[in-house]
C-alpha positions as CSV (number, residue, x, y, z in Angstrom):
1,X,112.3,72.3,105.6
2,X,110.7,75.4,104.1
3,X,107.7,76.8,105.8
4,X,105.5,77.9,102.9
5,X,103.2,79.9,105.1
6,X,106.1,82.3,105.8
7,X,106.7,83.1,102.1
8,X,105.7,86.6,100.9
9,X,103.9,87.2,97.7
10,X,105.9,89.1,95.1
11,X,104.0,92.3,94.6
12,X,103.0,93.4,91.1
13,X,103.2,97.0,89.9
14,X,99.4,97.1,90.4
15,X,99.8,95.9,94.0
16,X,102.4,98.6,94.6
17,X,100.2,101.3,93.0
18,X,97.2,100.2,95.1
19,X,99.3,100.3,98.3
20,X,100.5,103.9,97.4
21,X,96.9,104.9,96.7
22,X,95.7,103.5,99.9
23,X,98.4,105.3,101.8
24,X,97.4,108.6,100.2
25,X,93.7,108.0,101.0
26,X,94.5,107.1,104.6
27,X,96.8,110.1,104.9
28,X,94.1,112.5,103.6
29,X,91.6,111.2,106.1
30,X,94.1,111.5,108.9
31,X,95.2,115.0,108.0
32,X,91.6,116.2,107.6
33,X,90.1,114.5,110.7
34,X,90.3,117.8,112.6
35,X,87.6,119.2,110.3
36,X,85.3,116.4,111.2
37,X,86.0,116.8,114.9
38,X,85.4,120.6,114.7
39,X,82.1,119.9,113.0
40,X,81.0,117.4,115.6
41,X,82.2,119.2,118.7
42,X,81.6,122.9,117.7
43,X,79.2,122.7,114.8
44,X,81.9,124.4,112.5
45,X,80.9,123.5,108.9
46,X,83.3,121.4,107.0
47,X,84.3,123.1,103.6
48,X,82.7,121.4,100.7
49,X,86.0,120.6,99.0
50,X,87.3,118.9,102.2
51,X,84.1,116.8,102.5
52,X,84.3,115.8,98.8
53,X,88.0,114.8,99.3
54,X,87.1,112.7,102.4
55,X,84.3,111.0,100.5
56,X,86.7,110.3,97.6
57,X,89.3,108.9,100.0
58,X,86.8,106.6,101.7
59,X,85.5,105.4,98.3
60,X,89.1,104.7,97.2
61,X,89.7,102.6,100.4
62,X,86.4,100.7,99.9
63,X,87.2,100.2,96.2
64,X,90.6,98.7,96.9
65,X,89.0,96.2,99.4
66,X,89.9,97.6,102.7
67,X,87.6,99.0,105.4
68,X,88.6,102.4,106.5
69,X,90.2,102.8,109.9
70,X,88.1,105.9,110.7
């Protein structure tokens, strides 16, 4: 007997693109976390381009329907 709950959905090109985009957004946040920590711990200002990039990464994650891990 086949257990239908174990079947995996075939991913569309859009699904694969979304996964790749999510991975890039998560990676950007992970790689720039030290800026956020330096700002919180030492008061070191985060460069505007990094802040804008982090905002864009979070927006991408929300847009694709996943809550950020950060």
